[in-house]
DRENDO-1510 file (C-alpha; in Angstrom, 1 decimal, always signed):
<recs>
REC; n; res; u; v; w
REC; 1; MET; -8.6; +17.4; -39.9 .
REC; 2; ASP; -9.6; +20.2; -37.7 .
REC; 3; HIS; -12.1; +18.3; -35.4 .
REC; 4; PRO; -12.2; +17.9; -31.7 .
REC; 5; TYR; -11.2; +14.7; -29.9 .
REC; 6; ALA; -12.9; +12.6; -27.2 .
REC; 7; LEU; -11.2; +10.4; -24.7 .
REC; 8; ARG; -12.8; +7.2; -23.5 .
REC; 9; ALA; -11.9; +4.0; -21.6 .
REC; 10; PRO; -10.1; +1.5; -23.9 .
REC; 11; TRP; -12.3; -0.9; -25.9 .
REC; 12; TYR; -11.5; -4.0; -23.8 .
REC; 13; VAL; -12.5; -2.3; -20.6 .
REC; 14; ARG; -15.8; -1.3; -22.2 .
REC; 15; GLU; -16.2; -4.9; -23.4 .
REC; 16; ARG; -15.6; -6.3; -19.8 .
REC; 17; ASP; -18.0; -3.8; -18.3 .
REC; 18; ARG; -20.6; -4.0; -21.1 .
REC; 19; LEU; -20.3; -0.3; -21.8 .
REC; 20; THR; -20.7; +1.7; -25.0 .
REC; 21; PRO; -18.5; +4.8; -25.7 .
REC; 22; PHE; -21.5; +6.9; -25.0 .
REC; 23; ASP; -22.0; +5.7; -21.4 .
REC; 24; ALA; -21.0; +7.9; -18.5 .
REC; 25; ASP; -18.7; +5.3; -17.0 .
REC; 26; ALA; -16.9; +4.9; -20.3 .
REC; 27; ARG; -15.7; +8.5; -20.1 .
REC; 28; ARG; -13.2; +7.7; -17.4 .
REC; 29; PRO; -9.7; +6.4; -18.3 .
REC; 30; ALA; -8.8; +3.0; -17.0 .
REC; 31; LEU; -6.3; +2.3; -14.2 .
REC; 32; GLN; -4.5; -1.0; -14.8 .
REC; 33; LYS; -2.6; -3.0; -12.2 .
REC; 34; TYR; +0.5; -5.1; -12.7 .
REC; 35; GLY; +2.6; -7.4; -10.5 .
REC; 36; GLY; +6.1; -6.9; -12.0 .
REC; 37; ALA; +8.5; -4.3; -13.2 .
REC; 38; ASP; +8.1; -5.6; -16.8 .
REC; 39; PHE; +4.6; -4.2; -16.9 .
REC; 40; VAL; +5.4; -1.9; -19.9 .
REC; 41; ASP; +6.5; -4.8; -22.0 .
REC; 42; ARG; +3.3; -6.7; -21.1 .
REC; 43; LEU; +1.2; -3.6; -21.9 .
REC; 44; LEU; +2.9; -3.2; -25.3 .
REC; 45; ALA; +2.4; -6.8; -26.1 .
REC; 46; ASP; -1.3; -6.9; -25.1 .
REC; 47; PRO; -2.9; -4.0; -23.4 .
REC; 48; ARG; -5.6; -6.4; -22.1 .
REC; 49; ASP; -3.0; -8.2; -20.0 .
REC; 50; SER; -3.3; -6.8; -16.4 .
REC; 51; LEU; -4.3; -7.9; -12.9 .
REC; 52; ARG; -7.8; -7.6; -11.5 .
REC; 53; PHE; -8.5; -5.3; -8.6 .
REC; 54; LEU; -9.3; -7.3; -5.5 .
REC; 55; PRO; -10.6; -6.5; -2.0 .
REC; 56; GLU; -7.0; -6.0; -0.9 .
REC; 57; ASP; -6.9; -3.1; -3.4 .
REC; 58; ARG; -9.5; -1.1; -1.4 .
REC; 59; TRP; -8.6; +1.3; +1.3 .
REC; 60; GLY; -9.4; +0.1; +4.8 .
REC; 61; PHE; -9.6; +1.3; +8.4 .
REC; 62; PRO; -8.7; -0.9; +11.4 .
REC; 63; VAL; -11.3; -1.4; +14.2 .
REC; 64; THR; -10.9; -3.1; +17.5 .
REC; 65; VAL; -12.7; -6.5; +17.7 .
REC; 66; PRO; -14.0; -7.5; +21.1 .
REC; 67; LYS; -12.8; -10.8; +22.5 .
REC; 68; GLY; -16.1; -12.5; +21.9 .
REC; 69; GLY; -16.2; -11.7; +18.2 .
REC; 70; ARG; -12.7; -12.8; +17.1 .
REC; 71; GLY; -13.3; -16.4; +16.1 .
REC; 72; SER; -11.1; -19.4; +16.8 .
REC; 73; GLY; -7.6; -20.5; +16.2 .
REC; 74; ARG; -5.1; -17.7; +15.4 .
REC; 75; LEU; -8.0; -15.2; +15.2 .
REC; 76; ARG; -8.3; -15.4; +19.0 .
REC; 77; PHE; -5.1; -13.4; +19.2 .
REC; 78; VAL; -5.9; -10.8; +16.6 .
REC; 79; ASP; -7.8; -7.9; +18.1 .
REC; 80; GLN; -8.1; -5.8; +15.0 .
REC; 81; ALA; -10.2; -6.2; +11.8 .
REC; 82; MET; -9.7; -4.2; +8.6 .
REC; 83; VAL; -13.0; -2.6; +7.4 .
REC; 84; LEU; -12.8; -2.0; +3.7 .
REC; 85; SER; -14.2; +1.0; +1.9 .
REC; 86; PRO; -15.1; +1.3; -1.8 .
REC; 87; LEU; -12.1; +3.7; -2.3 .
REC; 88; ARG; -9.4; +2.2; -4.4 .
REC; 89; LYS; -5.8; +1.8; -3.0 .
REC; 90; LEU; -2.7; +1.9; -5.2 .
REC; 91; TYR; +0.4; +0.2; -3.8 .
REC; 92; GLN; +4.0; +1.4; -4.2 .
REC; 93; PRO; +6.8; -0.2; -6.3 .
REC; 94; LEU; +8.4; -1.6; -3.2 .
REC; 95; HIS; +5.2; -3.7; -2.9 .
REC; 96; SER; +5.8; -5.1; -6.4 .
REC; 97; ARG; +2.8; -3.4; -7.8 .
REC; 98; PHE; +2.8; -1.0; -10.7 .
REC; 99; TYR; +0.0; +1.0; -12.5 .
REC; 100; ALA; -0.8; +2.4; -15.9 .
REC; 101; VAL; -3.5; +4.7; -17.1 .
REC; 102; VAL; -4.9; +3.8; -20.5 .
REC; 103; VAL; -7.3; +5.8; -22.7 .
REC; 104; GLU; -8.7; +5.5; -26.2 .
REC; 105; LEU; -8.8; +8.5; -28.5 .
REC; 106; PHE; -11.9; +9.1; -30.7 .
REC; 107; CYS; -12.9; +11.8; -33.1 .
REC; 108; ASP; -15.6; +13.9; -31.3 .
REC; 109; GLU; -18.1; +13.7; -34.1 .
REC; 110; PRO; -21.4; +11.9; -34.4 .
REC; 111; GLY; -20.8; +8.2; -33.8 .
REC; 112; LEU; -17.3; +8.8; -32.3 .
REC; 113; PRO; -15.4; +7.5; -35.3 .
REC; 114; ARG; -11.9; +6.0; -34.7 .
REC; 115; PRO; -9.2; +8.4; -35.7 .
REC; 116; GLY; -6.7; +6.0; -37.4 .
REC; 117; GLN; -3.2; +7.3; -37.6 .
REC; 118; VAL; -3.1; +10.7; -35.8 .
REC; 119; GLU; -0.6; +13.4; -36.5 .
REC; 120; GLY; +0.1; +16.6; -34.6 .
REC; 121; VAL; -1.6; +15.2; -31.5 .
REC; 122; ASP; +0.0; +14.0; -28.3 .
REC; 123; LEU; -1.4; +12.9; -25.0 .
REC; 124; SER; -0.4; +13.5; -21.4 .
REC; 125; PHE; -2.1; +13.2; -18.0 .
REC; 126; VAL; -2.1; +15.1; -14.7 .
REC; 127; VAL; -2.6; +13.8; -11.1 .
REC; 128; ARG; -4.8; +16.0; -9.1 .
REC; 129; ARG; -5.5; +15.7; -5.4 .
REC; 130; GLU; -8.8; +16.3; -3.5 .
REC; 131; ARG; -9.2; +17.8; -0.1 .
REC; 132; THR; -12.4; +18.3; +1.8 .
REC; 133; GLU; -13.2; +21.2; +4.1 .
REC; 134; VAL; -16.1; +20.7; +6.6 .
REC; 135; ALA; -18.3; +23.0; +8.5 .
REC; 136; ASP; -18.9; +20.8; +11.5 .
REC; 137; ALA; -16.0; +18.6; +12.7 .
REC; 138; GLN; -18.1; +16.9; +15.4 .
REC; 139; ALA; -20.7; +15.8; +12.8 .
REC; 140; LEU; -17.9; +14.6; +10.6 .
REC; 141; ARG; -16.6; +12.4; +13.4 .
REC; 142; GLU; -20.1; +11.0; +14.1 .
REC; 143; LEU; -20.5; +10.3; +10.4 .
REC; 144; ALA; -17.1; +8.5; +10.2 .
REC; 145; ARG; -18.0; +6.4; +13.2 .
REC; 146; SER; -21.4; +5.5; +11.8 .
REC; 147; LEU; -19.9; +4.6; +8.4 .
REC; 148; THR; -17.2; +2.5; +10.0 .
REC; 149; ASP; -19.8; +0.6; +12.1 .
REC; 150; SER; -22.0; +0.0; +9.0 .
REC; 151; LEU; -19.1; -1.3; +7.0 .
REC; 152; TYR; -18.0; -3.6; +9.8 .
REC; 153; ARG; -21.4; -5.1; +10.2 .
REC; 154; ALA; -21.7; -5.7; +6.5 .
REC; 155; GLN; -18.3; -7.4; +6.2 .
REC; 156; TYR; -18.0; -9.2; +9.6 .
REC; 157; PRO; -21.4; -10.7; +10.5 .
REC; 158; SER; -21.1; -11.0; +14.3 .
REC; 159; PRO; -23.4; -10.6; +17.3 .
REC; 160; VAL; -20.6; -8.7; +19.0 .
REC; 161; PRO; -20.3; -5.0; +17.8 .
REC; 162; SER; -17.0; -3.5; +16.9 .
REC; 163; ALA; -15.2; -0.9; +19.0 .
REC; 164; VAL; -14.6; +2.0; +16.7 .
REC; 165; PRO; -11.6; +3.9; +17.9 .
REC; 166; ASP; -11.9; +7.6; +18.4 .
REC; 167; THR; -8.5; +8.3; +16.7 .
REC; 168; ASP; -7.6; +11.3; +14.6 .
REC; 169; ASP; -7.5; +9.2; +11.4 .
REC; 170; LEU; -11.1; +8.0; +11.9 .
REC; 171; ASP; -12.3; +11.1; +9.8 .
REC; 172; ASP; -10.6; +9.5; +6.8 .
REC; 173; VAL; -13.4; +7.0; +6.6 .
REC; 174; ALA; -15.9; +9.8; +6.0 .
REC; 175; PHE; -13.6; +11.4; +3.4 .
REC; 176; ALA; -13.2; +8.0; +1.7 .
REC; 177; GLY; -16.9; +7.3; +1.8 .
REC; 178; THR; -17.8; +10.6; +0.2 .
REC; 179; ALA; -15.1; +10.4; -2.4 .
REC; 180; ALA; -16.3; +6.9; -3.4 .
REC; 181; ARG; -19.9; +7.9; -3.1 .
REC; 182; LEU; -20.7; +5.3; -0.5 .
REC; 183; PRO; -24.5; +4.7; -0.1 .
REC; 184; LEU; -25.8; +6.5; +3.1 .
REC; 185; THR; -28.6; +5.7; +5.5 .
REC; 186; PRO; -31.1; +8.5; +6.2 .
REC; 187; GLU; -29.3; +9.2; +9.5 .
REC; 188; GLN; -26.0; +9.4; +7.8 .
REC; 189; ARG; -27.4; +11.8; +5.2 .
REC; 190; GLN; -28.5; +14.1; +8.0 .
REC; 191; LEU; -25.0; +14.1; +9.4 .
REC; 192; LEU; -23.6; +14.8; +6.0 .
REC; 193; GLU; -25.9; +17.8; +5.7 .
REC; 194; ARG; -24.4; +19.1; +8.9 .
REC; 195; VAL; -20.9; +18.4; +7.7 .
REC; 196; ARG; -21.5; +20.4; +4.5 .
REC; 197; PRO; -18.3; +19.1; +2.8 .
REC; 198; ARG; -16.6; +21.3; +0.2 .
REC; 199; ARG; -14.3; +19.5; -2.2 .
REC; 200; ILE; -11.1; +21.3; -3.1 .
REC; 201; VAL; -9.3; +20.1; -6.2 .
REC; 202; GLU; -5.6; +20.9; -6.4 .
REC; 203; ALA; -2.9; +20.6; -9.1 .
REC; 204; TRP; +0.8; +20.2; -8.6 .
REC; 205; VAL; +2.7; +23.2; -10.0 .
REC; 206; THR; +6.4; +22.6; -10.4 .
REC; 207; GLY; +9.1; +25.0; -9.1 .
REC; 208; PRO; +12.9; +24.7; -9.1 .
REC; 209; ALA; +14.3; +21.2; -9.5 .
REC; 210; GLY; +12.6; +18.8; -7.1 .
REC; 211; THR; +10.2; +21.3; -5.6 .
REC; 212; GLY; +6.7; +22.6; -6.3 .
REC; 213; GLY; +3.4; +22.9; -4.5 .
REC; 214; TRP; -0.3; +22.1; -4.7 .
REC; 215; ARG; -2.5; +25.0; -6.1 .
REC; 216; ALA; -6.3; +25.1; -6.1 .
REC; 217; VAL; -8.1; +24.5; -9.4 .
REC; 218; ASP; -11.6; +25.8; -10.2 .
REC; 219; ASP; -13.4; +22.5; -10.5 .
REC; 220; GLN; -16.6; +24.2; -11.6 .
REC; 221; ALA; -15.0; +25.8; -14.7 .
REC; 222; PRO; -14.2; +24.0; -17.9 .
REC; 223; PRO; -11.0; +21.9; -17.4 .
REC; 224; ALA; -7.7; +23.8; -17.9 .
REC; 225; LEU; -4.1; +23.4; -17.1 .
REC; 226; LEU; -2.6; +25.7; -14.5 .
REC; 227; ASP; +0.6; +27.6; -15.5 .
REC; 228; GLY; +3.5; +25.3; -14.7 .
REC; 229; GLU; +1.3; +22.3; -13.8 .
REC; 230; LEU; +3.1; +19.0; -13.9 .
REC; 231; GLU; +2.1; +16.9; -16.9 .
REC; 232; LEU; +3.2; +13.3; -17.3 .
REC; 233; PRO; +3.7; +11.8; -20.7 .
REC; 234; MET; +1.5; +9.2; -22.4 .
REC; 235; TYR; +2.6; +6.9; -25.3 .
REC; 236; GLN; +0.7; +5.5; -28.1 .
REC; 237; LEU; +0.3; +1.7; -28.1 .
REC; 238; PRO; +1.2; +0.0; -31.3 .
REC; 239; PRO; -1.3; -2.4; -33.0 .
REC; 240; ARG; -1.1; -5.9; -31.7 .
REC; 241; GLU; +0.4; -8.6; -33.8 .
REC; 242; GLY; -2.5; -10.2; -35.7 .
REC; 243; ASP; -4.9; -7.3; -35.3 .
REC; 244; CYS; -7.4; -7.0; -38.2 .
REC; 245; ALA; -7.5; -3.8; -40.3 .
REC; 246; PRO; -10.4; -2.1; -38.4 .
REC; 247; ALA; -8.6; -2.7; -35.1 .
REC; 248; ARG; -5.5; -1.0; -36.4 .
REC; 249; SER; -7.5; +2.2; -36.8 .
REC; 250; ARG; -7.8; +2.5; -33.0 .
REC; 251; SER; -5.7; +5.0; -31.1 .
REC; 252; LEU; -4.8; +3.7; -27.6 .
REC; 253; TRP; -2.4; +5.6; -25.2 .
REC; 254; PHE; -0.9; +4.7; -21.9 .
REC; 255; GLY; +1.1; +6.4; -19.1 .
REC; 256; VAL; +2.8; +5.2; -16.0 .
REC; 257; VAL; +0.9; +6.3; -12.8 .
REC; 258; PRO; +3.3; +7.5; -10.1 .
REC; 259; THR; +2.7; +6.2; -6.6 .
REC; 260; HIS; +5.7; +7.8; -5.0 .
REC; 261; ALA; +7.7; +10.9; -5.9 .
REC; 262; ALA; +10.8; +12.7; -4.7 .
REC; 263; ASP; +9.3; +16.2; -5.2 .
REC; 264; VAL; +8.5; +18.2; -2.1 .
REC; 265; ASP; +6.8; +21.5; -1.4 .
REC; 266; ASP; +8.3; +24.5; +0.3 .
REC; 267; GLN; +7.6; +22.8; +3.7 .
REC; 268; GLY; +9.4; +19.6; +2.8 .
REC; 269; ARG; +6.2; +17.6; +2.4 .
REC; 270; PRO; +6.2; +15.0; -0.4 .
REC; 271; ARG; +4.1; +15.5; -3.5 .
REC; 272; LEU; +2.3; +12.2; -2.9 .
REC; 273; ASP; +1.3; +10.9; +0.5 .
REC; 274; ASP; -0.9; +8.1; +1.9 .
REC; 275; ARG; -3.6; +10.4; +3.5 .
REC; 276; THR; -4.9; +12.2; +0.4 .
REC; 277; VAL; -7.3; +11.2; -2.4 .
REC; 278; TYR; -6.1; +11.5; -6.0 .
REC; 279; ARG; -7.5; +11.2; -9.4 .
REC; 280; VAL; -6.0; +11.1; -12.9 .
REC; 281; ARG; -7.2; +13.2; -15.9 .
REC; 282; CYS; -5.9; +12.6; -19.4 .
REC; 283; LEU; -5.7; +15.3; -22.1 .
REC; 284; ALA; -5.1; +15.3; -25.8 .
REC; 285; ARG; -3.1; +18.3; -27.2 .
REC; 286; ARG; -3.5; +19.1; -30.8 .
REC; 287; HIS; -0.8; +21.4; -32.1 .
REC; 288; PRO; -1.6; +24.0; -34.8 .
REC; 289; GLY; -0.9; +23.1; -38.3 .
REC; 290; PRO; +1.5; +24.7; -40.8 .
REC; 291; GLY; +0.9; +28.4; -41.2 .
REC; 292; HIS; -0.8; +28.6; -37.8 .
REC; 293; GLU; +2.1; +28.2; -35.5 .
REC; 294; HIS; +1.2; +31.3; -33.7 .
REC; 295; CYS; -2.1; +29.7; -32.5 .
REC; 296; PRO; -2.3; +28.0; -29.1 .
REC; 297; ASP; -2.6; +24.3; -28.7 .
REC; 298; ARG; -6.1; +22.9; -28.3 .
REC; 299; LEU; -6.7; +20.7; -25.3 .
REC; 300; PHE; -9.3; +17.9; -25.0 .
REC; 301; TRP; -9.9; +16.4; -21.6 .
REC; 302; SER; -11.1; +13.1; -20.2 .
REC; 303; GLU; -13.2; +12.8; -17.2 .
REC; 304; PRO; -11.3; +12.0; -13.9 .
REC; 305; THR; -10.6; +8.4; -13.1 .
REC; 306; LEU; -12.1; +6.7; -10.0 .
REC; 307; PRO; -10.5; +8.2; -6.9 .
REC; 308; TYR; -7.7; +6.4; -5.1 .
REC; 309; ARG; -5.3; +6.7; -2.2 .
REC; 310; VAL; -1.7; +5.6; -2.1 .
REC; 311; ALA; -0.8; +2.7; +0.3 .
REC; 312; PRO; +1.7; +3.6; +3.0 .
REC; 313; HIS; +5.2; +2.0; +2.8 .
REC; 314; MET; +4.4; -0.4; +5.7 .
REC; 315; ASP; +1.1; -1.5; +4.4 .
REC; 316; PRO; +1.0; -5.3; +5.3 .
REC; 317; ASP; -1.1; -6.1; +2.2 .
REC; 318; GLY; +1.7; -4.6; +0.2 .
REC; 319; THR; +4.8; -5.8; +2.0 .
REC; 320; LYS; +3.5; -9.4; +1.7 .
REC; 321; ASN; +4.1; -9.3; -2.0 .
REC; 322; HIS; +7.9; -8.7; -1.7 .
REC; 323; ARG; +10.3; -10.8; +0.3 .
REC; 324; VAL; +13.6; -9.4; +1.4 .
REC; 325; THR; +16.3; -12.0; +2.4 .
REC; 326; ILE; +19.2; -10.9; +4.6 .
REC; 327; THR; +22.0; -13.5; +5.2 .
REC; 328; MET; +23.7; -12.9; +8.5 .
REC; 329; PRO; +27.5; -12.8; +8.7 .
REC; 330; ASP; +29.1; -16.2; +9.1 .
REC; 331; PHE; +30.9; -16.0; +12.5 .
REC; 332; ARG; +33.5; -18.6; +11.4 .
REC; 333; ALA; +34.4; -16.5; +8.3 .
REC; 334; VAL; +34.4; -13.3; +10.2 .
REC; 335; ALA; +36.6; -14.8; +12.9 .
REC; 336; ALA; +39.0; -16.1; +10.3 .
REC; 337; ARG; +39.2; -12.7; +8.6 .
REC; 338; ALA; +40.0; -11.1; +11.9 .
REC; 339; GLY; +43.4; -12.9; +11.9 .
REC; 340; ARG; +44.5; -10.8; +8.9 .
REC; 341; PRO; +45.3; -7.1; +8.6 .
REC; 342; PRO; +42.2; -5.0; +8.0 .
REC; 343; GLY; +41.3; -3.7; +4.6 .
REC; 344; PRO; +40.3; -0.2; +3.5 .
REC; 345; GLY; +36.5; -1.0; +3.9 .
REC; 346; GLY; +34.2; -0.8; +6.8 .
REC; 347; VAL; +32.1; +1.9; +8.5 .
REC; 348; GLU; +34.0; +4.8; +9.9 .
REC; 349; ILE; +32.3; +6.6; +12.8 .
REC; 350; VAL; +33.5; +10.1; +13.5 .
REC; 351; GLN; +32.6; +11.5; +17.0 .
REC; 352; PRO; +33.3; +15.2; +17.5 .
REC; 353; PRO; +34.6; +16.5; +20.8 .
REC; 354; GLY; +32.0; +16.5; +23.5 .
REC; 355; SER; +29.9; +14.0; +21.6 .
REC; 356; GLN; +31.4; +10.6; +22.7 .
REC; 357; LEU; +29.2; +8.3; +24.7 .
REC; 358; ARG; +31.4; +5.8; +26.4 .
REC; 359; MET; +30.0; +3.3; +28.9 .
REC; 360; ASN; +31.5; +1.3; +31.7 .
REC; 361; ALA; +30.0; -2.1; +31.1 .
REC; 362; SER; +31.6; -3.9; +34.0 .
REC; 363; GLY; +28.3; -3.8; +36.1 .
REC; 364; PHE; +24.6; -3.7; +35.4 .
REC; 365; PRO; +23.1; -1.4; +34.6 .
REC; 366; PRO; +26.2; +0.1; +32.8 .
REC; 367; THR; +27.3; +3.5; +33.9 .
REC; 368; PRO; +28.6; +6.3; +31.7 .
REC; 369; SER; +32.3; +7.0; +31.9 .
REC; 370; ALA; +33.6; +10.4; +32.9 .
REC; 371; GLY; +33.6; +13.1; +30.2 .
REC; 372; LEU; +32.3; +13.2; +26.6 .
REC; 373; GLY; +35.7; +13.4; +25.0 .
REC; 374; LEU; +38.1; +16.3; +24.3 .
REC; 375; THR; +39.4; +15.3; +20.9 .
REC; 376; THR; +37.7; +14.0; +17.7 .
REC; 377; SER; +37.4; +10.2; +17.7 .
REC; 378; ARG; +37.5; +8.1; +14.5 .
REC; 379; CYS; +36.7; +4.4; +14.7 .
REC; 380; THR; +36.3; +2.0; +11.9 .
REC; 381; PHE; +34.1; -1.0; +12.4 .
REC; 382; ALA; +33.6; -4.0; +10.1 .
REC; 383; LEU; +30.1; -3.8; +8.7 .
REC; 384; GLU; +29.5; -7.3; +10.1 .
REC; 385; ILE; +29.7; -5.9; +13.7 .
REC; 386; PHE; +26.7; -3.7; +13.1 .
REC; 387; VAL; +24.6; -6.5; +11.6 .
REC; 388; ILE; +25.5; -9.0; +14.3 .
REC; 389; VAL; +24.7; -6.6; +17.2 .
REC; 390; SER; +21.5; -5.3; +15.5 .
REC; 391; MET; +20.2; -8.9; +15.2 .
REC; 392; PHE; +21.1; -9.6; +18.8 .
REC; 393; VAL; +19.2; -6.5; +20.0 .
REC; 394; PHE; +16.2; -7.5; +17.9 .
REC; 395; SER; +16.2; -11.1; +19.2 .
REC; 396; LEU; +16.6; -9.8; +22.7 .
REC; 397; PHE; +13.7; -7.4; +22.7 .
REC; 398; LEU; +11.2; -9.3; +20.5 .
REC; 399; PRO; +10.0; -11.6; +23.3 .
REC; 400; VAL; +10.1; -8.7; +25.7 .
REC; 401; VAL; +7.7; -6.7; +23.5 .
REC; 402; VAL; +5.5; -9.8; +23.0 .
REC; 403; PHE; +5.1; -10.7; +26.7 .
REC; 404; VAL; +5.1; -7.1; +28.2 .
REC; 405; PHE; +2.5; -5.8; +25.8 .
REC; 406; GLN; +0.9; -9.2; +25.1 .
REC; 407; LEU; +1.1; -8.7; +21.3 .
REC; 408; TRP; +0.7; -12.4; +20.6 .
REC; 409; TRP; +0.0; -11.8; +16.9 .
REC; 410; LEU; +3.6; -10.6; +16.5 .
REC; 411; LEU; +4.6; -14.3; +16.9 .
REC; 412; ILE; +2.3; -15.3; +14.1 .
REC; 413; LEU; +4.2; -13.0; +11.7 .
REC; 414; ARG; +7.5; -15.0; +12.0 .
REC; 415; PHE; +8.6; -18.6; +11.4 .
REC; 416; CYS; +12.0; -20.3; +11.4 .
REC; 417; LEU; +13.2; -23.3; +9.4 .
REC; 418; PRO; +14.1; -26.0; +10.0 .
REC; 419; SER; +14.2; -26.2; +13.8 .
REC; 420; GLU; +10.7; -24.8; +14.5 .
REC; 421; ALA; +8.9; -27.2; +12.2 .
REC; 422; THR; +9.8; -30.1; +14.4 .
REC; 423; ALA; +9.2; -28.2; +17.6 .
REC; 424; LEU; +5.8; -27.1; +16.5 .
REC; 425; ALA; +4.7; -30.5; +15.4 .
REC; 426; GLN; +5.6; -31.9; +18.9 .
REC; 427; LEU; +3.9; -29.1; +20.7 .
REC; 428; GLU; +0.7; -29.3; +18.6 .
REC; 429; ALA; +0.4; -33.0; +19.2 .
REC; 430; TYR; +0.8; -32.4; +22.9 .
REC; 431; PHE; -1.8; -29.6; +23.2 .
REC; 432; ASP; -4.2; -31.4; +20.8 .
REC; 433; GLY; -4.1; -34.3; +23.3 .
REC; 434; GLY; -5.2; -32.1; +26.1 .
REC; 435; GLY; -1.8; -31.3; +27.5 .
REC; 436; THR; -1.3; -28.3; +29.8 .
REC; 437; LEU; +1.5; -25.9; +30.6 .
REC; 438; GLU; +1.9; -27.2; +34.1 .
REC; 439; ALA; +2.3; -30.8; +32.9 .
REC; 440; MET; +4.8; -30.2; +30.2 .
REC; 441; SER; +8.0; -32.3; +30.2 .
REC; 442; ALA; +11.4; -30.6; +30.3 .
REC; 443; GLU; +11.9; -31.5; +26.6 .
REC; 444; LEU; +8.6; -29.9; +25.5 .
REC; 445; ARG; +9.4; -26.8; +27.7 .
REC; 446; ALA; +12.7; -26.5; +25.8 .
REC; 447; GLU; +10.8; -26.8; +22.5 .
REC; 448; LEU; +8.4; -24.0; +23.6 .
REC; 449; ASP; +11.4; -21.8; +24.6 .
REC; 450; GLU; +12.8; -22.3; +21.1 .
REC; 451; VAL; +9.6; -21.3; +19.4 .
REC; 452; MET; +9.0; -18.3; +21.7 .
REC; 453; GLU; +12.7; -17.3; +21.6 .
REC; 454; THR; +12.7; -16.8; +25.3 .
REC; 455; VAL; +13.6; -18.6; +28.6 .
REC; 456; ASP; +10.9; -20.4; +30.6 .
REC; 457; ALA; +8.2; -19.6; +28.1 .
REC; 458; ALA; +5.8; -22.0; +29.8 .
REC; 459; GLY; +6.2; -20.2; +33.1 .
REC; 460; GLN; +5.7; -16.8; +31.6 .
REC; 461; LEU; +2.6; -17.9; +29.7 .
REC; 462; ALA; +1.1; -19.5; +32.9 .
REC; 463; ASP; +1.4; -16.1; +34.5 .
REC; 464; VAL; -0.7; -14.4; +31.8 .
REC; 465; PRO; -4.4; -14.2; +32.8 .
REC; 466; LEU; -5.4; -14.8; +29.2 .
REC; 467; PHE; -4.0; -18.3; +29.3 .
REC; 468; ASP; -4.7; -19.0; +32.9 .
REC; 469; ASP; -8.4; -18.3; +32.4 .
REC; 470; ASP; -8.6; -20.5; +29.3 .
REC; 471; PRO; -5.7; -23.0; +28.9 .
REC; 472; THR; -7.0; -24.1; +25.5 .
REC; 473; GLN; -5.7; -20.8; +24.1 .
REC; 474; VAL; -2.1; -22.0; +24.5 .
REC; 475; GLY; -2.8; -24.7; +21.9 .
REC; 476; ASP; -4.4; -22.1; +19.6 .
REC; 477; LEU; -1.4; -19.9; +19.9 .
REC; 478; VAL; +1.0; -22.8; +19.0 .
REC; 479; ARG; -1.2; -23.8; +16.1 .
REC; 480; GLY; -1.3; -20.1; +15.0 .
REC; 481; LEU; +2.5; -20.1; +14.8 .
REC; 482; ASP; +2.5; -23.0; +12.2 .
REC; 483; PRO; +2.3; -21.4; +8.7 .
REC; 484; GLY; +1.0; -24.7; +7.4 .
REC; 485; LYS; -2.2; -24.0; +9.3 .
REC; 486; ALA; -2.7; -20.6; +7.7 .
REC; 487; VAL; -4.7; -20.1; +4.5 .
REC; 488; PRO; -2.2; -19.3; +1.8 .
REC; 489; PRO; -2.8; -16.0; +0.0 .
REC; 490; ALA; -4.6; -16.2; -3.2 .
REC; 491; PRO; -2.4; -15.6; -6.3 .
REC; 492; PRO; -3.0; -12.4; -8.3 .
REC; 493; VAL; -6.0; -12.8; -10.5 .
REC; 494; PRO; -5.6; -11.7; -14.2 .
REC; 495; GLU; -8.2; -9.6; -15.9 .
REC; 496; GLY; -10.3; -11.2; -18.6 .
REC; 497; LYS; -9.2; -10.8; -22.2 .
REC; 498; PRO; -12.3; -10.1; -24.2 .
REC; 499; ASP; -12.3; -10.8; -27.9 .
REC; 500; ASP; -12.1; -7.7; -30.1 .
REC; 501; PRO; -15.5; -7.0; -31.5 .
REC; 502; LEU; -13.9; -5.4; -34.6 .
REC; 503; CYS; -12.1; -8.7; -35.5 .
REC; 504; PRO; -14.6; -11.5; -36.1 .
REC; 505; PRO; -13.2; -15.0; -35.3 .
</recs>
């Protein structure tokens, strides 16, 4: 039939949000979150099966928390708080998070009838980014600072105000707030009028293999594809096992939303980054029927999804989802292997002439030897050597960084088993009983050295004004190192699975 098509959020999303296909919010495709690489299998088995978006899925901005507003326990050593905006954040595959966009196809006729089995129609989607140009950069910074302060006060009730940093990424709060339509106070609306933001929508146009660039799209004109714009495929979902006959007349489609890409522009910048706002738009393409092959395809567009940003690689709310285990070389096995002739493996380091840095390590500090080499040097090292030395350097400098810069929260991000469990229990009992650094026994000092991975940790802590002014903070620091005292992260929350209104029980 030669009729237009309409794209809507899938039926189960409308059921959850109590929407009809005619509501404005139902015109947006749905972004669905998953916690494993098997998400396509789960989606095919039951499209309702996904994870709920939680506060950790909102883009945030760190602000400095004054000492008086940090709280107690391990919070006494955390001087930053994450202020969350309404803008959604999508994590990357290395964070064990995956996303799909799902849309339902209707006949664009009165009542929006279901199309049943469609032929000559396929669906795809595009990812478009949004930039914002402003007329007054100073007003933008003031607006960003005001929005950050408002969000902080709403999320962290405290008599002590936050210290909003005047960093170059503070403006992102204003961009996130306007993209997500954050409610504004009268003063903030006045600042926004001075900012006069102008939204620029851009599409990725592909070039030679692995390259391309973002090109502006006329967002005021009817939606259209740019020549060469990257389209990503969508696939029709099969009916679920046990679906009733009316439910089988639905047409649900899904596509895999990219959160990383290898493509770069002509400046070497990646197609997707963690500073830009993106939206997805789906489109249905109906091909001309027999005898009309010369006619162009007809395109039918959805509204854009809610805006989102991509989480950076080192986002701590993302990296906490994926554990990496590295087993260090066994010194005994490596030493035993050294007694036999070397094999063909290893890491070969080639140093060209004039590029060889040799050190005289007989004294401290070590001094460079004369010359940079006149001939090419080739040395093969067992891989274990690099791993052993790297771990030694890390262990050597971790306590240096902690004590020199007083980044005590770094210690809270590590824990060693089994030795530290016993040491922490003894230290906690000591400080809970009113013990002090000065009165510690030699045995407890050794336990503290082990936990801090340094020598004379008690003496070094005693020299820090933070602990000298308030000795109880030492006990809080020790308790903060015990992962048993931390609140475990909540497991992923599944979305609800509403009953199909077309299939009576």
